C-alpha positions as CSV (number, residue, x, y, z in Angstrom):
1,M,0.0,0.0,0.0
2,T,1.9,3.1,-1.3
3,S,-0.3,5.5,0.6
4,L,1.2,4.3,3.9
5,N,4.5,6.1,2.9
6,C,3.1,9.2,1.2
7,D,4.9,11.6,3.5
8,R,8.2,9.8,4.0
9,G,10.2,11.9,1.6
10,E,8.8,15.2,2.8
11,S,9.7,14.7,6.4
12,Q,13.1,13.0,5.9
13,Q,14.9,16.0,7.3
14,M,13.1,15.8,10.6
15,T,13.7,12.1,11.5
16,S,16.5,13.1,13.9
17,V,14.0,14.9,16.1
18,W,12.1,11.8,17.2
19,M,12.7,8.1,17.7
20,D,13.7,5.9,14.7
21,F,11.0,3.3,14.3
22,T,12.5,1.7,11.2
23,E,13.5,-1.5,13.0
24,C,10.0,-2.0,14.4
25,Y,7.9,-0.8,11.5
26,S,10.1,-0.9,8.4
27,D,9.0,1.7,6.0
28,T,5.4,1.8,7.3
29,V,4.9,4.2,10.1
30,S,4.0,7.7,9.1
31,S,5.7,10.8,10.4
32,V,2.5,12.2,11.9
33,A,1.8,8.9,13.7
34,A,5.4,8.8,15.0
35,A,5.0,12.3,16.4
36,A,1.6,11.4,17.9
37,R,3.1,8.4,19.7
38,S,6.0,10.4,21.2
39,G,3.7,13.2,22.3
40,S,5.4,15.8,20.1
41,V,2.4,18.2,19.7
42,K,4.4,21.0,18.0
43,L,6.1,18.6,15.6
44,M,2.8,16.9,14.8
45,R,1.1,20.2,14.3
46,H,3.9,21.3,11.9
47,L,3.6,18.1,9.9
48,I,-0.1,18.5,9.5
49,R,0.3,22.1,8.4
50,Q,2.8,20.8,5.8
51,G,-0.1,18.8,4.4
52,L,0.8,15.3,5.8
53,S,-2.1,13.0,6.3
54,V,-3.4,11.9,9.8
55,D,-5.0,8.9,8.2
56,C,-2.0,6.9,6.9
57,Q,-2.0,3.4,8.3
58,D,1.0,1.2,9.3
59,N,1.3,-2.6,8.9
60,R,-1.1,-3.0,11.9
61,G,-3.7,-0.7,10.5
62,W,-2.8,1.9,13.1
63,N,-3.1,5.6,12.2
64,A,-2.0,8.7,14.1
65,L,-5.2,8.7,16.3
66,H,-4.6,5.2,17.4
67,E,-1.0,6.0,18.3
68,A,-2.0,9.1,20.3
69,A,-4.9,7.4,22.1
70,S,-2.8,4.3,23.0
71,A,0.0,6.5,24.3
72,G,-2.5,8.7,26.2
73,N,-1.3,11.9,24.6
74,K,-4.4,14.0,25.0
75,E,-3.2,17.2,23.2
76,C,-2.1,15.1,20.3
77,V,-5.5,13.5,20.1
78,R,-7.2,16.9,20.2
79,E,-5.0,18.2,17.4
80,I,-5.6,15.1,15.3
81,L,-9.4,15.3,15.8
82,S,-9.3,18.9,14.8
83,A,-7.5,18.0,11.6
84,A,-9.9,15.2,10.9
85,A,-12.9,17.5,11.3
86,R,-11.5,19.6,8.4
87,S,-11.1,16.6,6.1
88,S,-13.7,15.4,3.6
89,R,-14.0,12.1,5.5
90,G,-15.4,13.7,8.6
91,I,-14.6,13.3,12.2
92,Q,-17.1,10.6,13.1
93,A,-15.9,8.2,10.5
94,Y,-12.3,8.9,11.4
95,V,-12.7,8.6,15.2
96,N,-14.3,5.2,14.7
97,S,-11.7,3.9,12.3
98,L,-10.3,0.5,13.2
99,T,-6.9,-1.2,13.2
100,F,-6.6,-4.6,11.5
101,E,-7.4,-6.2,14.9
102,G,-10.7,-4.2,15.0
103,E,-9.4,-1.8,17.7
104,S,-10.7,1.7,17.8
105,A,-8.9,4.7,19.4
106,C,-11.4,4.6,22.2
107,Y,-10.6,1.0,22.8
108,L,-6.9,1.6,22.9
109,A,-7.2,4.5,25.3
110,A,-9.5,2.5,27.6
111,Q,-7.2,-0.5,27.5
112,H,-4.4,1.7,28.9
113,G,-6.5,3.6,31.4
114,H,-6.3,7.0,29.7
115,V,-9.5,8.4,31.1
116,A,-9.0,12.0,29.7
117,V,-8.4,10.7,26.2
118,V,-11.5,8.4,26.4
119,R,-13.6,11.4,27.5
120,L,-12.3,13.4,24.6
121,L,-13.0,10.6,22.1
122,L,-16.5,10.0,23.4
123,N,-17.2,13.8,23.0
124,A,-16.2,13.3,19.4
125,D,-18.9,10.6,18.9
126,A,-16.7,7.6,19.4
127,D,-18.7,4.4,19.3
128,I,-18.7,3.3,22.9
129,N,-19.8,-0.3,22.2
130,Q,-17.6,-0.9,19.1
131,L,-16.4,-4.6,19.2
132,T,-12.9,-5.7,18.3
133,N,-12.3,-8.8,16.1
134,D,-12.1,-10.9,19.3
135,L,-15.4,-9.5,20.5
136,S,-13.9,-7.2,23.2
137,C,-14.9,-3.6,23.7
138,S,-13.8,-0.5,25.5
139,L,-15.5,-1.3,28.7
140,Y,-14.2,-4.9,28.7
141,A,-10.6,-3.6,28.0
142,A,-10.8,-1.1,30.9
143,V,-12.2,-3.7,33.3
144,N,-9.5,-6.2,32.3
145,G,-6.8,-3.6,33.0
146,G,-8.4,-2.6,36.3
147,H,-8.9,1.1,35.2
148,K,-11.6,2.1,37.6
149,E,-12.0,5.7,36.4
150,V,-12.3,4.6,32.8
151,V,-14.9,2.0,33.8
152,E,-16.8,4.6,35.8
153,L,-16.8,7.0,32.8
154,L,-17.9,4.4,30.3
155,I,-20.8,3.3,32.6
156,S,-21.9,6.9,33.0
157,K,-21.9,7.3,29.2
158,G,-24.1,4.3,28.6
159,A,-21.7,1.5,27.7
160,E,-23.5,-1.8,27.2
161,L,-23.0,-3.8,30.4
162,D,-24.1,-7.4,29.9
163,R,-23.0,-8.2,26.4
164,P,-21.0,-11.4,26.1
165,H,-17.4,-10.9,25.0
166,T,-14.6,-13.1,23.8
167,A,-14.9,-16.7,22.7
168,S,-15.9,-17.8,26.2
169,C,-18.9,-15.3,26.3
170,W,-17.8,-13.6,29.5
171,T,-19.4,-10.3,30.4
172,C,-17.4,-7.4,31.9
173,L,-18.5,-8.6,35.4
174,H,-17.0,-12.1,34.7
175,Q,-13.7,-10.5,33.7
176,A,-13.6,-8.1,36.7
177,V,-14.1,-11.1,39.0
178,Y,-11.5,-13.2,37.3
179,E,-8.9,-10.4,37.5
180,G,-9.8,-9.8,41.2
181,H,-10.6,-6.1,40.6
182,S,-12.9,-5.9,43.6
183,E,-13.7,-2.1,43.4
184,I,-14.7,-2.5,39.8
185,V,-16.8,-5.6,40.7
186,R,-18.5,-3.4,43.4
187,M,-19.3,-0.8,40.7
188,L,-20.5,-3.3,38.2
189,A,-22.5,-5.4,40.7
190,N,-24.9,-2.4,41.1
191,V,-25.7,-2.1,37.4
192,C,-24.9,-5.5,35.7
193,N,-26.8,-8.8,35.6
194,L,-25.4,-10.8,38.5
195,E,-26.6,-14.1,36.9
196,A,-25.1,-13.5,33.5
197,R,-23.7,-16.9,32.2
198,D,-20.9,-17.7,29.9
199,D,-20.8,-20.5,27.3
200,H,-20.6,-23.1,30.1
201,K,-23.4,-21.3,32.0
202,I,-21.0,-20.2,34.7
203,T,-21.9,-17.0,36.6
204,P,-19.5,-14.4,37.9
205,L,-20.0,-15.7,41.5
206,F,-18.9,-19.2,40.3
207,L,-15.7,-17.6,39.0
208,A,-15.1,-15.8,42.3
209,A,-15.4,-19.2,44.1
210,Q,-13.2,-20.9,41.5
211,Y,-10.3,-18.4,41.6
212,D,-10.4,-17.6,45.4
213,R,-11.7,-14.0,44.9
214,Q,-13.2,-13.8,48.3
215,D,-13.6,-10.0,48.3
216,C,-15.5,-10.3,45.0
217,L,-17.5,-13.2,46.3
218,E,-18.7,-11.2,49.3
219,I,-19.6,-8.2,47.1
220,L,-21.7,-10.4,44.7
221,V,-23.4,-12.3,47.5
222,N,-24.3,-9.1,49.3
223,A,-25.6,-7.7,46.0
224,G,-28.0,-10.7,45.8
225,A,-26.2,-13.2,43.5
226,D,-27.4,-16.8,43.7
227,V,-24.9,-18.9,45.8
228,N,-26.4,-22.1,44.4
229,S,-26.3,-21.3,40.7
230,Q,-25.3,-24.3,38.7
231,A,-23.2,-24.5,35.6
232,E,-24.1,-26.5,32.5
233,D,-22.6,-29.7,34.1
234,L,-24.4,-28.9,37.4
235,A,-21.3,-27.8,39.2
236,T,-22.0,-25.2,42.0
237,P,-19.7,-22.5,43.4
238,L,-19.4,-24.6,46.6
239,L,-18.3,-27.6,44.6
240,I,-15.6,-25.7,42.7
241,A,-14.4,-23.9,45.8
242,S,-14.1,-27.3,47.6
243,Q,-12.3,-28.8,44.6
244,E,-9.8,-25.9,44.5
245,G,-9.3,-25.8,48.3
246,H,-10.4,-22.3,48.8
247,E,-11.4,-22.6,52.5
248,G,-12.4,-19.0,53.0
249,C,-14.8,-19.1,50.0
250,V,-16.2,-22.4,51.2
251,N,-16.9,-21.0,54.7
252,F,-18.5,-17.8,53.3
253,L,-20.7,-19.8,50.9
254,L,-21.9,-22.1,53.6
255,D,-22.6,-19.2,55.9
256,H,-24.7,-17.6,53.2
257,G,-26.9,-20.5,52.2
258,A,-24.9,-22.6,49.9
259,N,-26.4,-26.1,49.7
260,P,-23.8,-28.9,50.2
261,N,-26.4,-31.5,49.1
262,L,-27.1,-30.3,45.6
263,V,-26.1,-33.0,43.0
264,C,-23.2,-31.4,41.0
265,S,-22.8,-33.8,38.1
266,R,-24.9,-35.2,35.3
267,D,-22.9,-38.4,35.3
268,W,-23.1,-39.5,39.0
269,P,-24.4,-38.0,42.3
270,Q,-21.4,-35.9,43.1
271,F,-21.5,-33.5,46.1
272,P,-18.9,-30.9,47.3
273,I,-17.7,-33.4,49.8
274,H,-16.5,-35.6,47.0
275,A,-14.4,-32.8,45.6
276,A,-12.8,-32.1,48.9
277,A,-12.0,-35.7,49.5
278,Q,-10.7,-36.2,46.0
279,F,-8.2,-33.4,46.3
280,G,-7.3,-33.8,49.9
281,H,-8.6,-30.5,51.2
282,N,-9.2,-31.9,54.7
283,N,-10.2,-28.7,56.5
284,I,-13.0,-28.3,54.0
285,L,-13.8,-32.0,54.1
286,R,-14.1,-31.9,57.9
287,K,-16.7,-29.0,57.6
288,L,-18.6,-30.7,54.8
289,I,-18.8,-34.0,56.7
290,A,-20.8,-32.2,59.3
291,L,-23.2,-30.7,56.8
292,T,-23.6,-33.4,54.1
293,D,-26.5,-35.8,54.2
294,R,-25.2,-39.2,55.3
295,A,-27.3,-40.8,52.6
296,C,-24.3,-40.4,50.3
297,D,-22.3,-42.7,52.6
298,S,-24.2,-45.9,51.9
299,G,-27.5,-45.0,50.3
300,D,-28.6,-46.8,47.1
301,G,-28.0,-44.7,44.0
302,M,-25.3,-42.7,45.8
303,V,-21.5,-42.8,45.8
304,S,-19.6,-42.6,49.1
305,P,-16.8,-40.1,49.2
306,I,-14.7,-43.1,50.4
307,Y,-14.5,-44.1,46.7
308,V,-13.0,-40.8,45.4
309,A,-10.5,-40.8,48.3
310,I,-9.4,-44.3,47.2
311,E,-9.2,-43.4,43.6
312,S,-7.0,-40.3,44.3
313,C,-4.9,-42.0,47.0
314,Q,-5.8,-39.4,49.6
315,R,-4.8,-41.2,52.8
316,Q,-5.6,-38.4,55.2
317,S,-9.0,-37.8,53.6
318,M,-9.8,-41.5,53.9
319,E,-8.7,-41.6,57.6
320,L,-10.9,-38.5,58.3
321,L,-13.9,-40.1,56.6
322,L,-13.5,-43.4,58.5
323,R,-12.9,-41.6,61.8
324,E,-16.0,-39.6,61.3
325,G,-18.1,-42.7,60.8
326,Y,-18.2,-43.2,57.1
327,S,-18.6,-46.9,56.3
328,P,-15.6,-48.9,55.0
329,D,-18.2,-50.9,53.1
330,A,-20.2,-48.1,51.6
331,Q,-22.6,-49.1,48.8
332,D,-22.3,-51.2,45.7
333,C,-21.5,-48.7,42.9
334,S,-21.2,-51.2,40.1
335,N,-24.1,-49.6,38.2
336,L,-22.7,-46.0,38.6
337,V,-18.9,-45.8,38.7
338,G,-17.9,-49.5,38.6
339,P,-16.7,-50.7,42.0
340,L,-18.6,-53.4,44.0
341,S,-17.1,-52.1,47.3
342,P,-14.4,-49.8,48.5
343,L,-12.1,-52.7,49.4
344,S,-12.5,-54.4,46.0
345,F,-11.9,-51.0,44.4
346,A,-8.7,-50.4,46.5
347,L,-7.5,-53.9,45.6
348,D,-8.0,-53.3,41.9
349,L,-5.9,-50.1,42.1
350,S,-3.1,-51.8,44.1
351,S,-0.6,-52.6,41.4
352,E,2.2,-53.6,43.8
353,G,1.8,-54.9,47.3
354,V,-0.9,-53.7,49.7
355,S,-1.7,-50.1,49.4
356,D,-2.4,-47.6,52.2
357,M,-6.1,-47.6,51.1
358,V,-6.4,-51.3,51.6
359,R,-4.7,-51.1,55.0
360,L,-7.1,-48.4,56.1
361,L,-10.2,-50.3,54.9
362,V,-9.2,-53.6,56.4
363,G,-8.2,-51.9,59.7
364,A,-11.6,-50.2,59.7
365,G,-13.4,-53.5,59.4
366,A,-14.4,-53.7,55.7
367,T,-16.4,-56.8,55.0
368,L,-14.4,-59.6,53.4
369,K,-16.4,-61.0,50.5
370,E,-15.5,-63.7,48.0
371,E,-13.5,-61.4,45.8
372,E,-11.4,-60.1,48.7
373,W,-10.6,-63.6,50.0
374,T,-9.7,-64.7,46.6
375,S,-7.3,-61.8,46.2
376,A,-5.7,-62.7,49.5
377,L,-5.4,-66.5,48.7
378,A,-4.8,-66.8,45.0
379,T,-1.2,-65.5,45.1
380,D,2.3,-66.3,46.2
381,K,2.3,-63.1,48.2
382,T,0.9,-63.3,51.6
383,D,0.9,-59.6,52.6
384,L,-2.8,-59.1,52.1
385,L,-3.7,-62.3,54.1
386,Q,-1.3,-61.3,56.8
387,L,-2.9,-57.8,57.0
388,I,-6.3,-59.3,57.3
389,L,-5.2,-61.7,60.1
390,Q,-3.6,-58.7,62.0
391,H,-7.1,-57.2,62.3
392,R,-9.5,-60.1,62.2
393,W,-10.0,-63.0,64.6
394,I,-11.1,-66.4,63.3
395,P,-13.4,-67.8,66.0
396,H,-14.0,-71.4,66.6
397,P,-17.1,-72.4,64.7
398,E,-18.8,-74.1,67.7
399,T,-17.6,-72.1,70.6
400,P,-17.0,-68.5,69.3
401,S,-14.6,-66.6,71.4
402,P,-15.3,-63.0,72.5
403,N,-13.5,-60.2,70.6
404,R,-9.9,-60.4,71.6
405,Q,-6.9,-58.1,71.4
406,G,-8.9,-55.3,69.8
407,K,-9.5,-57.5,66.7
408,M,-12.9,-57.9,65.0
409,L,-14.4,-61.4,64.8
410,L,-14.9,-62.9,61.4
411,T,-18.7,-63.3,60.9
412,P,-20.0,-66.8,60.2
413,Q,-20.6,-65.7,56.6
414,E,-17.0,-64.4,56.2
415,R,-15.6,-67.6,57.7
416,E,-17.7,-69.7,55.3
417,T,-16.6,-67.5,52.4
418,L,-13.0,-67.9,53.5
419,I,-13.2,-71.7,53.5
420,C,-14.9,-71.7,50.0
421,A,-12.1,-69.4,48.7
422,A,-9.4,-71.5,50.3
423,L,-10.8,-74.7,48.7
424,G,-10.9,-73.0,45.4
425,Q,-7.2,-72.1,45.7
426,V,-5.7,-75.4,46.9
427,Q,-2.8,-74.9,44.5
428,F,-1.7,-72.0,46.7
429,G,-2.2,-73.9,49.9
430,A,1.5,-73.9,50.8
431,C,1.3,-70.1,51.0
432,W,-2.0,-69.6,52.9
433,M,-2.5,-72.8,54.9
434,P,0.3,-72.2,57.5
435,L,-0.9,-68.6,58.1
436,L,-4.5,-69.6,58.5
437,L,-3.9,-72.5,60.8
438,K,-1.4,-70.5,63.0
439,A,-4.1,-67.8,63.1
440,G,-6.5,-70.2,64.7
441,L,-8.5,-71.6,61.8
442,E,-10.0,-74.8,62.9
443,P,-8.2,-77.5,60.7
444,S,-11.3,-79.7,60.5
445,L,-12.9,-77.0,58.3
446,L,-10.4,-77.9,55.6
447,L,-11.1,-81.7,55.7
448,H,-12.9,-81.6,52.5
449,P,-12.8,-84.0,49.5
450,Y,-11.7,-81.3,47.1
451,M,-8.7,-80.6,49.4
452,F,-7.8,-84.3,49.5
453,E,-8.1,-84.6,45.8
454,K,-6.2,-81.6,44.7
455,A,-3.6,-80.7,47.3
456,V,0.0,-81.6,46.7
457,S,1.7,-84.0,49.1
458,T,3.4,-81.4,51.2
459,V,0.2,-79.4,51.7
460,L,-1.9,-82.4,52.5
461,N,0.6,-83.8,54.9
462,Y,0.9,-80.5,56.7
463,L,-2.9,-80.4,57.2
464,L,-3.0,-84.0,58.4
465,E,-0.4,-83.1,61.1
466,F,-3.0,-80.9,62.7
467,V,-5.7,-83.5,63.1
468,N,-6.2,-87.2,64.2
469,W,-5.4,-88.8,60.8
470,S,-6.6,-92.2,62.1
471,T,-10.2,-91.0,62.5
472,L,-10.8,-89.5,59.1
473,S,-14.1,-90.2,57.5
474,P,-14.3,-93.2,55.1
475,P,-14.7,-91.0,52.0
476,L,-11.6,-89.0,52.8
477,Q,-9.7,-92.2,53.6
478,L,-10.7,-93.7,50.3
479,I,-9.3,-90.7,48.5
480,L,-6.0,-91.0,50.4
481,D,-5.8,-94.7,49.6
482,R,-6.4,-94.1,45.9
483,R,-3.8,-91.4,45.7
484,R,-1.3,-93.5,47.5
485,V,-1.8,-96.2,44.9
486,E,-1.6,-93.7,42.1
487,K,1.6,-92.3,43.7
488,T,0.1,-88.7,43.6
489,W,0.5,-88.6,47.4
490,E,3.6,-89.4,49.4
491,P,2.5,-89.7,53.0
492,Y,4.7,-89.5,56.1
493,S,5.5,-92.9,57.5
494,H,3.8,-92.2,60.8
495,F,0.5,-91.7,59.1
496,D,0.3,-95.5,58.9
497,H,0.1,-95.7,62.7
498,V,-2.2,-94.3,65.4
499,P,-1.0,-90.9,66.5
500,C,1.2,-90.9,69.6
501,L,-0.3,-90.0,72.9
502,S,1.4,-86.6,73.0
503,H,-0.2,-85.6,69.7
504,L,-3.6,-86.8,70.9
505,C,-3.2,-84.8,74.1
506,R,-2.5,-81.6,72.3
507,L,-5.5,-82.2,70.0
508,Q,-7.5,-82.5,73.2
509,V,-6.0,-79.3,74.6
510,R,-6.9,-77.5,71.4
511,A,-10.5,-78.9,71.5
512,V,-10.9,-77.6,75.1
513,L,-9.4,-74.2,74.5
514,G,-10.5,-73.7,70.9
515,S,-8.0,-73.5,68.1
516,D,-8.1,-69.8,67.9
517,V,-7.4,-69.2,71.6
518,L,-4.6,-71.8,71.5
519,M,-2.8,-70.5,68.5
520,R,-3.3,-66.7,68.9
521,T,-3.0,-66.1,72.7
522,D,-0.5,-66.8,75.5
523,V,-3.0,-68.9,77.4
524,V,-0.9,-72.0,76.8
525,R,1.8,-70.5,79.0
526,Q,-0.7,-70.6,81.9
527,L,-1.3,-74.3,81.7
528,P,0.3,-76.5,84.4
529,V,2.8,-78.1,82.0
530,P,6.5,-77.8,81.5
531,S,7.5,-74.8,79.5
532,L,9.3,-77.0,77.0
533,L,5.8,-78.2,75.9
534,H,4.4,-74.7,75.1
535,S,5.7,-74.7,71.5
536,Y,4.6,-78.3,71.0
537,L,1.1,-77.6,72.2
538,R,0.9,-74.9,69.6
539,F,2.0,-77.3,66.8
540,S,5.3,-75.4,66.3
541,D,7.1,-78.6,65.5
542,I,5.3,-79.1,62.2
543,Q,7.4,-78.2,59.2
544,E,5.7,-75.8,56.8
545,P,5.0,-77.1,53.3
546,S,7.2,-76.0,50.4
547,H,5.8,-73.4,48.0
548,E,6.4,-75.5,44.9
549,R,3.4,-76.0,42.7
550,S,2.7,-76.7,39.0
551,D,0.4,-75.3,36.3
552,V,-0.8,-72.2,38.2
553,Q,-2.9,-69.7,36.5
554,P,-2.3,-65.9,36.8
555,V,-4.0,-64.4,39.8
556,S,-6.4,-62.3,37.7
557,D,-7.5,-65.5,35.9
558,Q,-7.9,-67.3,39.3
559,I,-10.1,-64.6,40.6
560,E,-12.2,-64.4,37.5
561,E,-12.7,-68.2,37.4
562,H,-13.5,-68.3,41.1
563,L,-16.2,-65.6,40.8
564,R,-17.7,-67.0,37.5
565,P,-21.2,-68.3,38.1
566,Q,-21.4,-72.1,38.2
């Protein structure tokens, strides 16, 4: 565009008077525009009188008025407007001319907080609501920059207040809150729509809660903004403040009517308590525990916050929830988010070893179902089983012991499920059998045909050492006889004889005391027998079976097969 350089030759002799813009705007900036930018009123007036144009544009589409307005040079603006009024184009068309970005002189002045220049341009009929290419305007630019006086002026001159701007459809009030310009928010709150929504139906109050603008939050609430407004995805200001950990905002919202029991998701029944638990904001979580309906803990169709604490590995949040009475069992969420129970969920997420979440749940008394027992037994690793036995007592089936040593008793259902799972995992018997028997499991519960058919010799021999092998039932004896002939069982030689008197005596002691009491307490030390017999009475002389086994499926396949309907 040759018109951009129309005055270059005429003013060459004056270039030493002002800055050299050649590097920034190679051969494009006009001399008048350069003078306007630098505030050289006398030089600019001289250039205009020499006949140089005020309307030449540079490679951004900027003319002299844009330069003067952006720089805040009021006198230069006045001089340029005066020159434009004498032109054939007319002052109104000129004052509203736009850069290639769609920026007017009024917009540029407002953007930089030049209130006197904005006033001058408005008096010259500048379009107060002119939009830029990215849908901004003078008021939005002033709000963004925190220019209170410019905002006040534009409001008084009738600037459009609630129009959506930018791609996100934010209003000026949204932007003021986002930037934390509380005085401007106070000004706008008196004249703007407090419930204006962006493209996600988020209100200015929601932004205040999201970005921890507590001053702005208080202004909006006191002006009457809805503390329970919900975004398109049903999120509330309380949810977002809880998620972000803005404790002051959470407290203020709760004190002013925010509802902690509004469902905040279209996908599942999420409450603010879930957000606090997920992100480990425990001061907020503690407050929400006291205010959230406990139906979310175990109610049908709900999801306990225990689940989100597990998923995000928030140990302290989990401890707090359990300590405050949230159930380690919660509800079956398989129809909503997948897990059958918190413990099964924690086990699924435990890639290596036993996680902190599993430890907390077992310690809190989570119910042990088929899947959990299978996870503990269908493996070479015994850490989960050992953890369970640290916290749970296996009572004798006929004479249940009272709760001992602070441990919870296995329920009859849990014990039955344990036996079923154990029989289904005979190939791992060398790993789990010693632990269970030493933890007080009654050995007779394992005298089952399936055990006698499938157990390897070392495991079967170990089990027989805990019972009177001479009084086995005929069906079990037949299995042993057959396996002996088939050479799939190699019995100890003493199994061909009646047990010795000492063994029969310790079986009787166990029957009187109960296998759980004998194996897990020090009561044996109180018996009137020599101390050398204490270990013998507790079957400590029996050698544990080796861990060798053949053709073992992966643990995941074992669990799946065990749970598959028959």
